[in-house]
C-alpha positions as CSV (number, residue, x, y, z in Angstrom):
1,M,94.8,49.8,35.4
2,P,93.4,50.7,32.0
3,R,94.2,54.1,30.6
4,E,91.5,56.8,30.5
5,H,90.4,57.4,26.9
6,V,87.7,59.9,25.8
7,T,86.3,59.3,22.4
8,T,84.1,61.4,20.2
9,D,81.1,60.2,18.2
10,P,80.8,57.6,16.8
11,E,81.0,55.4,19.9
12,P,82.9,52.1,19.7
13,P,80.5,49.1,19.2
14,A,79.9,46.9,22.2
15,R,82.4,44.0,22.4
16,S,79.6,41.6,23.2
17,V,77.9,42.3,19.8
18,W,81.2,41.6,18.0
19,R,81.7,38.4,20.0
20,R,78.2,37.2,19.3
21,R,78.7,37.7,15.6
22,L,81.8,35.6,15.6
23,R,80.1,32.9,17.6
24,R,77.2,32.8,15.1
25,R,79.7,32.4,12.3
26,R,81.6,29.6,14.0
27,R,78.3,27.8,14.8
28,L,77.2,28.0,11.2
29,A,80.5,26.9,9.9
30,W,80.5,23.9,12.2
31,A,76.9,23.1,11.3
32,S,77.8,23.0,7.6
33,L,80.8,20.8,8.2
34,V,78.7,18.4,10.3
35,V,76.0,18.1,7.7
36,L,78.6,17.4,5.1
37,A,80.5,14.9,7.2
38,I,77.5,12.8,8.4
39,P,77.4,10.4,5.4
40,I,81.2,10.1,5.3
41,A,81.4,9.3,9.0
42,L,78.5,6.9,8.8
43,I,79.9,4.9,5.9
44,G,83.4,4.8,7.5
45,L,82.0,3.6,10.8
46,S,79.7,1.0,9.3
47,R,82.4,-0.4,7.0
48,V,84.4,-1.1,10.1
49,L,81.5,-2.6,12.1
50,S,80.1,-4.7,9.2
51,I,83.3,-6.6,8.5
52,G,82.3,-10.2,8.0
53,Y,78.7,-9.3,7.2
54,R,79.3,-7.1,4.2
55,D,80.4,-10.0,2.0
56,G,78.1,-12.6,3.6
57,Y,74.9,-10.8,2.8
58,R,74.3,-10.2,-0.9
59,M,71.2,-8.6,-2.3
60,I,69.5,-10.4,-5.1
61,E,66.2,-10.0,-6.9
62,L,63.6,-12.7,-6.5
63,R,60.5,-13.6,-8.3
64,D,57.6,-11.1,-8.4
65,G,60.2,-8.3,-7.9
66,M,60.9,-9.2,-4.3
67,V,64.4,-8.4,-2.9
68,G,66.2,-10.7,-0.6
69,Y,69.5,-11.2,1.2
70,Y,71.3,-14.6,1.5
71,S,74.0,-15.5,4.0
72,N,75.7,-18.3,2.3
73,P,76.2,-18.1,-1.5
74,G,76.9,-21.8,-1.7
75,Y,73.6,-23.0,-0.1
76,K,71.4,-20.0,-1.2
77,R,70.0,-19.9,2.3
78,F,67.8,-16.8,2.4
79,V,67.6,-15.3,5.9
80,W,65.8,-12.1,5.2
81,L,63.4,-10.7,2.6
82,D,61.9,-7.3,2.4
83,R,59.3,-5.6,0.2
84,G,58.7,-2.5,2.3
85,R,56.6,-4.5,4.8
86,E,57.4,-5.5,8.4
87,E,56.9,-9.3,7.8
88,G,59.3,-11.5,5.8
89,W,58.9,-14.4,3.5
90,L,60.5,-17.8,4.2
91,L,62.0,-19.6,1.3
92,S,64.3,-21.9,3.1
93,G,65.4,-21.7,6.7
94,P,64.2,-19.3,9.3
95,A,63.6,-15.7,8.4
96,K,65.8,-13.2,10.2
97,V,66.8,-9.5,9.9
98,P,70.4,-8.8,8.9
99,P,72.7,-7.6,11.6
100,A,72.5,-4.0,12.6
101,P,76.0,-3.2,11.3
102,Y,75.0,-4.3,7.8
103,R,71.8,-2.2,7.9
104,L,73.8,0.8,9.0
105,Y,76.3,0.2,6.2
106,S,73.4,-0.1,3.6
107,A,71.7,3.1,4.9
108,S,74.9,5.1,4.9
109,R,75.7,4.0,1.3
110,S,72.2,5.3,0.3
111,L,72.8,8.6,2.0
112,V,76.2,9.0,0.2
113,Q,74.5,8.2,-3.1
114,I,72.0,11.0,-2.4
115,Y,74.8,13.4,-1.8
116,V,76.5,12.3,-5.0
117,K,73.4,13.0,-7.0
118,L,73.0,16.4,-5.3
119,W,76.6,17.3,-5.9
120,H,75.9,21.0,-6.0
121,V,74.4,20.9,-2.5
122,S,77.5,19.2,-1.2
123,A,79.8,21.6,-3.0
124,L,77.8,24.6,-1.7
125,L,77.9,23.3,1.9
126,A,81.7,22.8,1.6
127,A,82.1,26.3,0.2
128,I,79.9,27.9,2.9
129,S,81.6,26.1,5.7
130,A,85.1,26.9,4.4
131,T,84.3,30.5,3.8
132,L,82.6,31.1,7.1
133,W,85.3,29.4,9.1
134,W,88.0,31.4,7.3
135,R,86.1,34.6,7.9
136,A,85.5,33.8,11.6
137,R,89.2,33.1,12.0
138,G,90.4,36.2,10.0
139,Q,87.9,38.6,11.6
140,E,88.7,37.4,15.1
141,K,91.6,39.9,15.1
142,A,90.2,42.4,12.6
143,G,89.6,45.8,14.2
144,R,91.1,44.6,17.6
145,C,94.2,45.6,19.5
146,F,97.1,43.2,18.7
147,A,98.1,43.1,22.4
148,C,94.8,42.6,24.3
149,G,92.1,42.1,21.7
150,Y,90.1,45.2,22.6
151,D,87.6,46.3,19.9
152,L,89.1,49.4,18.2
153,R,86.3,50.0,15.7
154,G,85.0,53.5,15.6
155,I,87.9,55.0,17.7
156,P,89.2,58.0,15.9
157,R,92.8,58.0,14.6
158,G,95.3,60.8,14.9
159,G,96.2,62.9,18.0
160,T,99.5,62.2,19.6
161,A,99.7,58.8,18.0
162,G,99.9,60.4,14.5
163,H,97.7,60.0,11.4
164,G,96.5,56.5,10.8
165,L,97.4,55.2,14.3
166,V,95.1,54.5,17.2
167,S,95.9,54.1,20.9
168,C,94.1,51.2,22.6
169,P,92.0,52.5,25.6
170,E,92.4,49.1,27.4
171,C,96.1,48.5,27.4
172,G,97.6,51.7,25.9
173,A,99.3,49.9,22.9
174,V,99.5,51.9,19.7
175,D,98.0,50.0,16.8
176,D,98.7,50.9,13.2
177,D,96.2,48.3,11.8
178,G,93.7,51.1,11.0
179,L,90.8,48.6,10.7
180,N,87.4,50.0,11.5
181,T,88.7,53.3,12.6
182,T,87.8,56.9,11.5
183,P,90.5,59.3,10.3
184,H,90.7,62.3,12.6
185,H,92.6,65.5,12.1
186,P,93.1,67.9,15.1
187,D,92.5,70.9,12.8
188,Q,89.6,69.3,11.0
189,P,87.0,67.7,13.3
190,A,85.5,64.5,11.9
191,G,82.0,66.0,12.1
192,S,82.9,69.2,10.4
193,S,80.7,70.2,7.5
194,L,83.8,71.4,5.6
195,A,85.6,68.0,5.7
196,A,85.6,66.1,2.4
197,R,83.2,63.3,2.1
198,G,84.2,60.1,0.3
199,V,81.7,58.1,-1.7
200,I,82.7,54.7,-3.1
201,F,80.5,53.4,-5.9
202,A,80.6,49.6,-6.0
203,G,79.4,47.9,-9.1
204,G,80.8,46.6,-12.4
205,G,80.8,43.9,-15.0
206,T,78.5,45.8,-17.3
207,G,77.8,49.5,-18.0
208,G,74.4,49.2,-16.4
209,H,76.1,48.8,-13.0
210,I,78.6,51.7,-13.6
211,F,76.5,54.4,-15.3
212,P,74.2,55.0,-12.4
213,G,77.1,55.6,-10.1
214,I,78.6,58.1,-12.6
215,A,75.2,59.9,-12.8
216,I,74.9,60.2,-9.0
217,A,78.5,61.3,-8.6
218,E,78.0,64.0,-11.2
219,R,74.9,65.4,-9.3
220,L,76.7,65.3,-5.9
221,E,79.7,67.1,-7.3
222,A,77.6,69.7,-9.2
223,S,75.7,70.9,-6.1
224,G,78.8,72.6,-4.8
225,A,77.5,72.7,-1.2
226,P,79.8,71.4,1.6
227,P,81.0,68.9,2.3
228,R,83.0,68.5,-0.8
229,V,82.5,65.0,-2.3
230,R,85.3,62.8,-3.5
231,A,84.0,59.9,-5.6
232,C,85.8,56.7,-6.6
233,F,84.7,53.5,-8.1
234,A,85.2,49.8,-7.3
235,V,84.7,47.7,-10.4
236,S,85.4,44.3,-11.9
237,T,88.4,43.1,-14.0
238,R,86.4,43.3,-17.2
239,E,87.8,45.6,-19.9
240,I,84.5,47.5,-20.4
241,D,84.7,48.8,-16.8
242,A,88.1,50.4,-17.4
243,R,87.0,51.8,-20.7
244,I,83.9,53.5,-19.4
245,L,85.5,55.0,-16.3
246,G,88.7,56.0,-18.2
247,H,86.7,57.9,-20.7
248,A,84.7,59.5,-17.9
249,G,87.9,60.6,-16.2
250,R,86.9,58.7,-13.0
251,S,89.3,57.1,-10.5
252,F,88.7,53.5,-9.9
253,T,90.0,50.4,-8.3
254,V,89.8,46.9,-9.8
255,I,88.3,44.3,-7.4
256,P,89.1,40.6,-8.3
257,A,85.5,39.5,-7.7
258,E,83.8,36.6,-9.6
259,P,80.1,36.1,-10.1
260,F,78.3,33.4,-8.1
261,S,77.3,30.2,-9.8
262,L,76.6,26.6,-8.9
263,R,78.7,25.2,-11.7
264,P,81.8,23.6,-10.0
265,L,84.5,25.6,-11.6
266,A,82.6,28.9,-11.4
267,L,81.7,28.2,-7.8
268,W,85.4,27.6,-6.9
269,R,86.4,30.8,-8.6
270,F,83.7,32.7,-6.6
271,V,84.8,31.1,-3.3
272,S,88.5,31.6,-3.9
273,S,88.1,35.2,-5.0
274,W,85.8,36.3,-2.1
275,G,88.5,36.8,0.5
276,K,90.8,38.7,-1.9
277,S,87.9,40.9,-3.0
278,V,86.9,41.7,0.6
279,R,90.5,42.6,1.5
280,A,90.8,44.7,-1.6
281,G,87.6,46.5,-0.7
282,R,88.8,47.2,2.8
283,K,91.9,48.7,1.4
284,V,89.9,51.0,-0.8
285,I,87.8,52.1,2.2
286,R,90.9,52.8,4.3
287,E,92.5,54.8,1.6
288,A,89.3,56.8,1.1
289,R,89.2,57.5,4.9
290,A,92.7,58.8,4.8
291,L,91.7,61.3,2.1
292,C,88.2,62.1,3.4
293,P,88.0,63.1,7.0
294,G,84.3,63.9,6.7
295,G,83.5,60.2,6.5
296,V,83.0,57.5,3.8
297,E,79.8,56.1,2.3
298,L,79.5,53.0,0.1
299,V,76.9,53.2,-2.7
300,A,76.2,49.7,-4.2
301,T,74.7,49.7,-7.6
302,G,74.4,45.9,-7.9
303,G,76.4,43.1,-9.6
304,F,79.0,40.7,-8.4
305,V,81.5,43.4,-7.4
306,A,79.0,45.0,-5.0
307,A,78.6,42.0,-2.6
308,P,82.3,41.7,-1.4
309,M,82.5,45.5,-1.2
310,V,79.4,45.6,1.0
311,Q,81.0,42.9,3.2
312,A,84.1,45.1,3.4
313,A,82.0,48.1,4.4
314,R,80.3,46.1,7.1
315,A,83.7,45.0,8.5
316,E,85.0,48.6,8.4
317,G,81.8,50.1,10.0
318,V,81.0,52.2,6.9
319,G,77.4,53.1,5.9
320,V,75.9,51.3,2.9
321,T,73.4,52.7,0.4
322,L,71.8,50.3,-2.1
323,V,70.7,51.6,-5.5
324,N,68.5,48.9,-7.1
325,L,67.9,49.1,-10.8
326,D,65.9,46.1,-11.7
327,T,62.3,45.1,-11.1
328,V,63.5,41.6,-10.1
329,P,66.6,42.2,-7.9
330,G,69.5,39.9,-8.4
331,R,71.1,37.7,-5.7
332,A,73.6,40.4,-4.8
333,N,71.0,43.1,-4.3
334,R,68.7,40.8,-2.3
335,W,71.6,40.1,0.1
336,I,72.8,43.8,0.2
337,G,69.2,44.9,0.9
338,R,69.3,43.2,4.3
339,H,72.4,45.2,5.4
340,A,71.8,48.6,3.7
341,A,70.9,51.7,5.8
342,R,69.2,53.3,2.8
343,I,67.7,51.7,-0.3
344,F,66.7,53.5,-3.5
345,S,64.9,51.6,-6.3
346,A,64.6,53.0,-9.8
347,A,62.2,50.2,-10.7
348,P,58.9,49.0,-9.2
349,L,59.2,45.9,-6.9
350,H,56.8,43.0,-6.4
351,G,56.6,42.0,-2.7
352,D,59.6,42.8,-0.5
353,P,62.6,41.1,-2.3
354,L,65.1,43.5,-0.6
355,G,63.9,42.8,2.9
356,G,63.4,46.4,3.8
357,S,60.2,47.9,2.4
358,S,60.1,50.6,5.0
359,R,63.6,51.8,4.0
360,I,63.0,51.9,0.2
361,E,62.6,55.2,-1.6
362,F,61.4,54.8,-5.2
363,V,63.0,57.2,-7.8
364,P,62.7,57.7,-11.6
365,P,65.4,56.2,-13.9
366,I,69.0,57.2,-13.3
367,V,70.9,58.6,-16.3
368,R,74.4,60.1,-16.6
369,S,75.0,63.3,-18.5
370,A,77.0,61.6,-21.3
371,A,73.8,59.5,-22.2
372,L,71.6,62.6,-22.6
373,A,71.3,64.3,-26.0
374,P,73.6,67.3,-26.1
375,A,71.7,69.1,-28.9
376,D,68.7,68.6,-31.2
377,A,68.4,65.6,-33.5
378,A,69.9,67.4,-36.6
379,Q,72.9,68.6,-34.7
380,C,73.5,65.1,-33.1
381,R,73.4,63.6,-36.5
382,R,76.0,66.0,-37.8
383,M,78.2,65.1,-34.8
384,L,78.1,61.5,-35.9
385,G,78.7,62.3,-39.6
386,L,75.2,61.5,-40.7
387,D,72.7,63.3,-42.9
388,P,70.8,65.7,-40.5
389,G,67.6,65.4,-42.5
390,R,67.2,61.7,-42.7
391,P,65.3,59.5,-40.2
392,T,67.7,57.4,-38.0
393,L,67.4,54.0,-36.4
394,L,69.6,53.3,-33.4
395,V,70.6,49.6,-32.9
396,T,72.3,48.6,-29.6
397,G,72.8,45.6,-27.4
398,A,73.9,47.9,-24.5
399,S,77.5,48.3,-23.4
400,Q,78.5,44.7,-24.2
401,G,76.5,44.4,-27.4
402,A,74.2,41.6,-28.4
403,R,75.2,39.0,-31.0
404,S,71.6,37.9,-31.6
405,I,70.6,41.5,-32.4
406,N,73.6,42.0,-34.7
407,A,72.7,38.8,-36.5
408,F,69.1,39.8,-36.8
409,M,70.0,43.2,-38.2
410,A,72.3,41.6,-40.8
411,E,69.4,39.3,-41.9
412,Y,66.9,42.2,-41.8
413,A,69.2,44.6,-43.8
414,G,69.8,41.9,-46.4
415,S,66.2,40.9,-46.9
416,R,64.4,44.3,-46.2
417,R,66.8,46.7,-47.8
418,E,64.0,48.3,-49.8
419,V,62.1,49.1,-46.6
420,L,65.1,51.0,-45.2
421,M,65.9,52.7,-48.5
422,R,62.3,53.7,-49.3
423,D,62.1,56.2,-46.5
424,S,65.8,57.0,-46.5
425,W,66.6,55.5,-43.1
426,Q,70.2,55.6,-41.8
427,L,71.6,53.5,-39.0
428,I,73.6,54.0,-35.8
429,H,74.8,50.5,-34.6
430,Q,76.6,49.7,-31.4
431,T,77.8,46.1,-31.9
432,G,79.9,45.2,-28.8
433,R,83.4,43.9,-28.9
434,G,84.8,42.3,-32.0
435,E,81.8,42.6,-34.4
436,A,81.9,46.2,-35.7
437,G,84.0,45.4,-38.7
438,D,81.7,42.7,-40.2
439,V,78.6,44.7,-39.6
440,R,80.1,47.9,-41.1
441,A,81.2,46.0,-44.2
442,L,77.7,44.5,-44.6
443,Y,76.0,47.9,-44.5
444,E,78.5,49.3,-47.0
445,S,77.9,46.5,-49.4
446,L,74.2,47.1,-49.2
447,G,74.6,50.9,-49.7
448,I,72.9,51.6,-46.3
449,P,74.4,54.7,-44.6
450,A,75.4,53.7,-41.1
451,V,77.8,54.6,-38.3
452,V,79.0,51.4,-36.6
453,E,81.1,51.2,-33.5
454,E,81.9,48.6,-30.9
455,F,81.0,51.1,-28.2
456,F,79.9,54.8,-28.2
457,D,81.5,56.8,-25.4
458,A,79.2,59.7,-26.1
459,M,76.0,57.7,-26.1
460,G,73.9,60.9,-25.7
461,S,74.7,61.9,-29.3
462,A,73.4,58.5,-30.6
463,W,70.2,58.7,-28.6
464,G,69.7,62.3,-29.6
465,A,70.1,61.5,-33.3
466,A,67.6,58.5,-33.2
467,D,64.0,58.6,-34.2
468,L,63.6,54.9,-33.3
469,A,65.6,52.3,-31.5
470,L,66.1,48.5,-31.5
471,T,67.6,47.6,-28.2
472,R,67.9,45.3,-25.1
473,C,65.9,46.4,-22.1
474,G,68.3,46.3,-19.3
475,A,67.9,49.0,-16.6
476,G,70.4,51.3,-18.4
477,S,68.8,51.0,-21.8
478,V,65.3,51.6,-20.4
479,A,66.5,54.6,-18.5
480,E,68.3,56.1,-21.5
481,A,65.3,55.6,-23.8
482,W,63.1,57.2,-21.2
483,A,65.3,60.2,-20.6
484,N,65.8,60.9,-24.4
485,R,62.2,60.0,-25.3
486,V,63.1,57.6,-28.0
487,P,60.4,55.0,-29.0
488,A,61.9,51.5,-29.2
489,V,61.4,47.9,-30.0
490,M,62.9,46.2,-27.0
491,L,64.2,42.6,-27.0
492,P,64.8,41.2,-23.5
493,Y,67.9,39.1,-23.0
494,P,66.6,35.6,-23.7
495,Y,68.7,33.6,-21.2
496,H,67.6,35.2,-17.9
497,K,65.4,32.7,-16.1
498,D,63.6,35.5,-14.2
499,Q,63.2,37.6,-17.3
500,H,63.9,40.7,-15.3
501,Q,64.7,42.7,-18.5
502,R,61.2,42.2,-19.7
503,R,59.9,43.3,-16.3
504,N,62.1,46.4,-16.5
505,A,60.4,47.5,-19.8
506,E,56.8,46.8,-18.8
507,V,56.4,50.3,-17.5
508,L,57.3,51.7,-20.9
509,A,55.3,49.2,-22.7
510,A,52.2,50.0,-20.6
511,A,52.7,53.7,-21.5
512,G,52.8,52.8,-25.2
513,V,56.3,54.1,-25.9
514,V,58.0,50.8,-26.6
515,I,57.0,47.5,-28.1
516,L,58.2,44.4,-26.4
517,A,59.2,41.4,-28.6
518,Q,60.9,38.1,-27.9
519,D,64.5,37.4,-29.0
520,H,64.4,33.9,-30.5
521,V,68.3,34.1,-31.0
522,D,68.0,32.4,-34.4
523,P,68.2,35.2,-37.1
524,G,65.6,33.5,-39.3
525,R,63.0,33.1,-36.5
526,N,63.7,36.7,-35.4
527,L,63.2,37.9,-38.9
528,E,59.8,36.3,-39.0
529,A,58.7,37.5,-35.6
530,I,60.3,41.0,-35.3
531,G,60.7,41.9,-38.9
532,P,57.0,42.9,-39.4
533,V,57.0,44.9,-36.2
534,L,60.0,46.9,-37.4
535,D,58.6,47.2,-40.9
536,S,55.4,48.9,-39.6
537,L,57.3,51.4,-37.5
538,L,59.8,52.3,-40.2
539,A,56.9,52.9,-42.6
540,D,54.7,54.9,-40.2
541,A,56.4,58.1,-39.1
542,G,53.1,59.3,-37.5
543,K,53.0,56.3,-35.2
544,V,56.6,56.8,-34.1
545,R,55.7,60.5,-33.4
546,R,52.7,59.5,-31.2
547,M,54.9,57.1,-29.3
548,R,57.4,59.8,-28.6
549,D,54.7,62.2,-27.4
550,S,53.5,59.5,-24.9
551,F,56.7,59.9,-23.0
552,S,55.3,63.1,-21.4
553,A,53.0,61.0,-19.2
554,L,56.1,59.3,-17.6
555,G,57.7,62.4,-16.2
556,P,61.4,63.3,-16.1
557,A,64.2,60.7,-15.6
558,D,65.7,62.6,-12.6
559,G,66.5,59.7,-10.3
560,A,70.2,60.8,-10.0
561,E,69.2,64.2,-8.7
562,R,66.8,62.8,-6.1
563,I,69.3,60.2,-4.8
564,A,72.0,62.9,-4.6
565,G,69.6,65.2,-2.7
566,S,68.7,62.5,-0.2
567,L,72.3,61.6,0.4
568,A,73.3,65.2,0.9
569,A,70.4,65.7,3.3
570,A,71.5,62.6,5.3
571,W,75.0,64.1,5.5
572,G,73.7,67.3,6.9
573,R,74.5,69.5,3.9
């Protein structure tokens, strides 16, 4: 006789839904394995059946390009010829068709050769089948009672069982698994507006995936209205992630995720890291639940870290919000869009790449406070140790730097020094890791005043000091140029097949506030193509001023405020 159990909202999901999901995953895993195993099984079977025929029938090329098989090498007796027609040609002896086992053997060999040529398809099928099978096995017990298998997701923890424990309503066993359960405190109801709300921002690998999360967290915390927000970040193992969040004073957890690729080694790293990343994500969510009885929300800002975190959130029954930053969403965002309850996009979209056009709310660019100018241009220049009265050019390849931009500026400064010195231009240059020393030495040797750093933590001072910028056009750079109203020459990253950085900057280019140019990578070619564009802007202060004035037509870059307001409204603040 099952024990009576009264639960509060949210209700436990239906067991049939969970079982159907597991069955679908098993079927897909089996289908992938079968498709992969077909040529292997065929060639194995045909090799056994065609013993005695395989060596007796040899294919040779005849006159006029015809192909034939002969049964006896000594007598050259041709028994079957084929040129893609039904009939055969008789050279000596009666024409016959080779035995069926030999034809099966030949066909299976051809199929295997196709699989070998399409090796990435075979590898992908193997990865999909192994991953889905492992997930189906691992999740069969996830969120279920260890004794009877009853689905425990959504059942509040606490009560007489103690914090972090849940009592199975089916058999009465006490389970400390904690999977897919909601923390519950007797003195602090889960639905109370005073309970702390946890927000996990998932994204990393570049500053462009972390900065929007910081911006939204700042606005949520600044509102001061209940529930109180506790923000944490799930990021990649790259050094830039830890540096950005460490300087911002944010708590974060490193997720061992790897980007997806069809290259064999990279594909193996992605597959082998997926399970570890999802488990790490689930641990982060459980820890957040223990600290935040008001509930937990996952906000994905894109990148390879976001995908396993969203999978962890789905397994834990946590709501997912997607913040899309690019006009052409990446693989991770396209997958996340199908599972997100809310979608915000800081860039216009063509078609419905996120699979949820009715759920998308378009917002302006998202910019953190550290990237906004803290004072006027003269004061920002003083903060950086520059002359407050001289015009300033900002050069940046975003958080990771750009070697091709660094190389172009070295070529430009060496050959166009008189252009920079004529109007007394000074430089702020963010080079990225490992290149600041060489660039700084070059400017010093040419007598060009410059502040050169691998990375500026207070990027707002750099933008505030700049009259003009030479930059990449990732979503973060576009947003920061927009928010600080700095005209720019923007060079899209040249190796993106979809050219999404160019698409990101098209809104600014159409407004006449930036000039889009192509990065040819080679410094000499870039000097020929981009040099004249930069010359004209450095020599024409009036044109730069008019470009800056055109920003007024774009409106404020207040996307972070709008997203924070929408999330707060959804939480019932």
